[in-house]
N, C-alpha and C positions, 0 to 999 in steps of 0.2 A: 406233111400233112395238104389234104385237099378237100373241096368244097363238093358237095354232092353234087353228082351226075344228074342229068336228066333222067335217066331212067331211073335211077335210086330216088328221086323225088315223086316217079308216079308210082315206086313201089311203097313209097313212106304213106303217101294219100290211101293207097289201097289197103294198106295196114291198119290206117285209124279207119276206113270205113267198115271193114272187119270187126272192129270193136266198137264201134257205135260213137265214134269221135271224129269231130268235125274240125279240120285243120284251117285256120282264117289265112287270106292269104298274105296278111302284114306280119303273121308268124313266121311264115317261113325263110324268111332272110336271118332271123334268130335262131332257127333250128338248124341252119346250115352252118350258123357260126359255133354251135354247139358241136357238132358233129366234126366240123376240122379243127376245132380246139382242142375237144376230149377223146374223140373216139376213131378217126381218121387213122388207118383205111376198115375198121372194124365194124361195117355196116348192119350188121345182124346184130350185134351188142347193143349199137347204138338205138336200134328200134326197140328192141324188147327194154333196157333200160328207160328209154324215155317215156313208155307207156305205163311202165310201173310207178316211176316217180309222179308221172301226170296225175294219178290217182290221188296222191297226197298232196298236191297243191291245186286242185280243179276246185275246191270245196263244191264236189258233187255235180258239177257243170261237165257236159260233154262236149264242151266248145273250147277248142284250144286258141286261144287268143294272143295277141301280141303280148298284153300284159303277163297273161299266164305262162308264157313261152321265157319271158324275163326271169319268172320266179323258178322256173324249171334249171335256167343256166345256172342261178343262184344254188341252188339246190345239189345240182351236179357237181358243179363245180366244189363245195364242199365235201361232198363224197370223193371226189378226185383226191381232194388233199389229204383226208383222212387214209385211203388207200396208200398214199404216199407217205404217210408218217408225218404230215404237217398239220399244223394247228392254227387257228386264228391268233392274233396278238393277244399276248397276256392282259393288255389294257386296251379298253374300248372306252371313248369319251363320248358321251351325247349331250348337246347344245339344246336347251330349251325349244329352240327354233327349228329344233331338226327331230324333234319327237312326231313320230308318225301318229295321225288322227285316228282315235278308233270310232268305231262303227258299231252299234249294237243290232244284230240280226235279231228281229222278234220271233221269228221260226225255229231258230234253232238255237234261242236263249244264249246266244254265246257272242264275244266281242272280233270283230275283224278289223282290218284297216281300211279306212276311207281313201282308196286309192286316188279319187278324183277331187279332194279336198286342197285348197290351195290358200291356206290360212293368210289374212293382210292384218296390217296392223289398224286400220282405219276399218270398223266395221259399223254396220247399222243396226238398229234395234232389234232385228229378227236374229241377230246373232247374239245378242245380250240374252234374248229370252230361250234361246237354243243352248246356251252355256249352261243356265239353272235346270234346263230340262235332261241335259247329259250329266249332271252332278245328282240331281234326283233319281233319274234311272238308274245309275249307277250303284248307290245305295240302298234302291230300292230291291234292285235283282239280287244285291248281295244279302238283304235281307231274307228273302224268298228262299235263299239256298241255304239259311241256317234251319236246323234240324226242328226248331221250337216253332216255327211256321210252317213246316210240312203238314198239312192238314190231308186226313184220311179220305180216301176216293168214296167211301159211306158217309152217312150221314150221323153215324154214330158219336156220342159227345166223348173226347177226348181232355180230360182238364190240364194236360201237359202242354197241349199246342196252344198258339194263338193265331188269332185271326186278325189281319189287317181291315181297317175301315175306313172307305174315303170320306174326307170331310163333307161333301155334299150329301152323303148317307146318313149323316149322324142325327141330323134332326129327323130321321123317319126311322130310327132304331132306338129302345130304350135299352137303359143298362149300362154296365162298364164296357168302355171299348178300347181298342188300343188305334193310334194313329201315328203314321210317320209323314214328317213334314217340314218345312222350313220354320224355323223360328225366328220371328222378325217384329219389328216395331213399325206396323204400317202408320201406327200413329205415335207420336211421342209419349213414351212412359207407358204405352198400351199394350201389350205381350199379344202377338196371333201364332195360330198354326197355319202355314201355305201349303198345298201340295198341286199338283197341275192344274186341277179342275175347280179348286174353291179355296176358301180362307175361313177361318172362323176364330172370334177373340176367345183368350183362355184366362182362366185364374190359376197363377202357381202360387198362389200365398201360403197354402198349408202343404204345398208338393214335397215328397222327398225326392232327392235328387241323386244319381249315381254318379261315381267320382267322374270327374274331368270338368272341363271350363265349356260352359253351352252358352256359346255366344249368339248374337244376333248376326243371321246368316247361315248358322249352321244346321244341320239335319238331325233331327230328334225324333224318338219313339215316346209317344205320351200316352198316359193312360190315365181314364177319368170318365165322367160322364157329362151330358148336357144337362144344364139348369138354367132354363128361360135361352137364353142367347147365347150363354156363354159355356163353353166346354172346361169343367172344373176338373183340371189337373192333379193326381195324387201320386203320381211318379212320372218322372221325366228323366231321359238319358239319352245318349248317343247309343246309334246300332252297333251290336258288336263286330268286334275287328273279325276279318276270316282267314283262316288259315293260308298261308302262301301256296301250298299246293291245290288248295281249292281254289283260288283265284287264278291259279295259272291254268287249271284244266277251263275254266270259265271264259278266259282270254284267248282262247284256242290259239291261232296265229299272229295276235296283235300282241307285239311285244314293247313296250314303252322304253325298253333298254336297247333298242336295235333289233337286229334280224334274230329272231327265236332261235336258242341252240337247239339241235337235234340231240337225241339221247347219245349217239355215239361222240358226238362233239363234246357234250358235257362230261361224258366219261373220260376222255382225253385229257380236256381242261384240268378236271380235278385232278388227275395222276399229277400233271404238271404242277397242280397247285401245293401239292404234298410235297413233290421233291424240291419247291422253291421255298423250304421251310423257315429261312432266315429273312423272308420279305417283308418289309413294314411300309405303312402309308401314314405318313405324317399331315396333320391338320393345324394350320394357323390361323387366326382371324385378328381383325385390326393389325394389322402389319403395318404401323406407322412409320413409314420410309425416311420421313425426315425428321426422326429422333435418333440421336447416339444410343439412348438404351435397346431399342429396337436391333441396330445393327449390331451393336454389341454382343445382344444376346443371339442373334443369328449366327454371328461366328462362333460363339460358344457350343453352340448346337452342334454346327458342323465338324468342330474340332473333336467333339465328343464320337462322332460317327467315324471321321478319320482314326481316332486313337484304337475304336474297335474294329477297326479294317471292315467297316459295313457301311454300304450307300444306299440309301431309302430307295426303294423303287419307285414313290411317288411322292413328292411333297404338293400338298395344296394350300395356296398362299389364298386368303380372303381378305378382302377391304374390310374396313375404310383403308388405304393405302396412305393416308396423310393424317396426321393428329388432328384433333376438333379445332386446335387454336387457329388453323391454317384458313385463309378465307379460300371461297370457291376460284378465284382468280388465282392465287398463289398455288392452290393445288393443281390448276391446270398447266400453269409456267413451268413447275419443278417437279412434275411426277417423272417426266422422261428421264431425267438427270438422277432421280432418286431410285429408281430401278436401275439405272445403270451403275450407281454405288453398290447397290445390293449385288448385281452381277460381276464386278469387280472382287467381291468378298468370295464369291460362291467359286469363281475361277482359279483361287489358291488351292483348291480341294478337286483336284482332277478327276477322279472316280465320280464323284458327285457331278460335277459340272458336265460328264460326258456322258453318264449313263441315268441318272435319275430323270424321272418324267415330272416338270414343275407345270402345276395346273393353278391358272390365275383366274380367281372368281372373284367380280366387284363387290363392293360393298354399297349400302343405300346413299352415300354421299360423295363417292367417286366421280370424277368428270364424265360428261357425256352419259351418264345414267338417268334415263326418264323417271319420274317418278311412279311407273306401275311395274307390274309383274305380270311375266317373268323379264327379269333386268338383264339388259342386253349385256354382252362383252365389253369389257375395255379395248378403245380403238387401237388397233395395232400400233401406231404411232408412238403411243407412251411405252413401250417395250421394244423399241429399237435397239436402244443402248444395250437393254438385258440382253437382248438374242446374241449380241456381238461375243458375249460370256459363257452363254449357256446353251447346250445344243437341243435338247428338248423342251420346248415352252408352247403351251395350249392357252389359249384364250379361252374361258367357257363364260357363260350365262349363269344368272343365278336366278332359279336352281339350276342345276345340273345333273347328270348320271353318268358313275362311272361302272363299267364291269372288269373289276379284276380277275381273271380267268372265269369261275364260275359265280363269283360273289358279287352282287349288286349294292351298290351305294348311292344315296342320294344327298347331295350336298346344297344346304340353303343357306345364305348370309341374310339374316333379317331379325331384327330386335321384336320379336312376337308377344312375348308373355305381357308386357305392359299394356299393348293395343288388346289383347283378348281379355284380359281381367277388366279393362275400360268398358268392355260391350257385353261381358257375360251377364246374364239371367240371375246368376247365383253370386254368391260372395263366398270365398274362402277364409277359413279361419288361419290366423298368423301361425299357429302350431303344424299347419300342413306344408309340404314342400310341394310349392306352386310348379316347379318344374314337371314332377311326375305326372301333374293332373295335365300338362300341356302336353306331354308325349304321348299320353292316352288320347286326349282329344284329338290331336291329330292323325294318327293311327285309325282310330275309329271313324273319323271323318273320310278318310283316304284323300285327304286334302291338306295341301302345305299350309292354305291360309283361309281358314274359313270365317271371315270376317266381313262386313257390310261394303260393298263397292266405295261407301264415301270415306271410309278408314282407310282401305287399302284397295286401289284401282288395280284392275286386271284388264290386261287385253283378251277380251270376251273370245276371239279366235284361236287363242293359246292357251286358254284357261287348262286344257287337258295335260300341259306341262308340268303344273301342278298336283296334278293326281299322283296319290301314292298307292297304286294299284298295278299289281300286287303288293303288298308290304316288302320292302328291301330288306337285305340281311342287315344292312347300315345306314342308319338316318343321321346325317350330321347337321345340326341344329345350333349355327355359331350365332351366337347373341351375345346382348352383355350383361348375362347373369354369371354368376359363379360357376366353376366348370362343374358338369354332371355326366352322368352315365345311367341310363334306365333302361331295361331290358322288358320287353312289351311285346306280345304277339311273337315271339321269335325274331323280332328286331330288337337291335342295340342301338339305342339313339343316345348321342351324344353332343357336347358342348364344349369346345377346346377353350371358351373365355376368351377374353383381350390380351394377345402376344403384347401390345403396346403397352399394356399396364404393368404387366407382372410377369411376361416372359414365359406364360404357361401354353401349353399345346397340348394335342391328343394324339395317341400313337396308336394304329390298328395292326395287329398281327394277322393277316387272312388265314393262314396255317391252321391257327390255334383259335381264331375269331373270339381273340380276345382284344378289349380295349382298355387303354391305361391313358391316364393323364400324367402328366410330367411338367418339369420345368427347366431353365437352363440359366 
């Protein structure tokens, strides 16, 4: 392999000018690396392929920048791997603090990646305002893509269509209106609707509510009329969830699960996914490593897999990793040795210790975890002993994202239900299964924690890591409720419950897309 010669550089720049493309000087070194790595000595193929793929990654620009050249390199590298019969790893893990920052393009009505964003942990008030604006924009654009809100270009009356009205316009128009806004309590005990421009006090005394938990801080569609200074609501509910394929079209090249899969890559991965028919992913929460019950239960679990001669592809272990009776000091002192004890048990099952991927997600009370979301991963110190026994260990945040071949999974350890019920504008009956309402609300909101910041603080510049957009294939909401599985909007949402109490866990079979609960 060799680098571009001086003559070849001149020919490349000439070819670019003929195509109306300007190559910036900073991009040339990357293009040289592309040539030497993937095309040398075939210069003609390099030029032809380069400009073909440039059209795909340029987003309409005719300037080939250094940033674009890196995108080209990644895209051409994937092409090379496909031609060689290679594919990406079956498992891709995305920590919350690695999720790319989405940026909405108002002209194209699509999302891209904000390449200039550098999220920090300490932010100013502008970032807080920006967080809420982005949440609102996400659901506003999703709502406007809903066919019910597609208004005709003519002024003909269509009674099946709905027109959104901004809050500041409510007092200038009479009749029944539909408003999209944040449901908030700007004053204690008094409900308001708030959009990006204005707010209005509302009355929900006689309103009908769609299924879900409509919390302070959530975004809702409200229908009603203005009476005096009040917007009297007769119907209130969350904006409808969007089909995954429609969301994927809207996000364009912005993929919260890492680099977007091209169609050819997805096809290859889907074939491998089918071939890997016995693969399974396990989810365990509240794995209290200081208790004999948990260690004994985990040993029985591994023994069962050894007898069936199957090693799980992935085991996701979620905190809390210490039982409630331990103090914070006792947890910090003992957690490393407790993980070591678990690793010692796993070491007796060679295939699992060497082949299975172990993903460790912190719970709300684990050491070093700030009281904000997203929650950072455990410090590596705590799993030093564990890593002596187990080959593949991944420390992840809560939430975190997994892509297993083509399937996308979001894992979140948080006791959400009680918090959401406490801040709800409605009261569910005891006969209803509140967990079904929980799942619907989170998917409809496209956000893992639609709560006021006073109840659940969020890192403002990392709020996008809590987005559920597009809706994942599987959503693991690990909480202190009984096990559940609900299917909504083609998403399977499951709670493995507490392994520390009754040794229950959740099994997911990717090839058949089946979610099962089990115990040991």
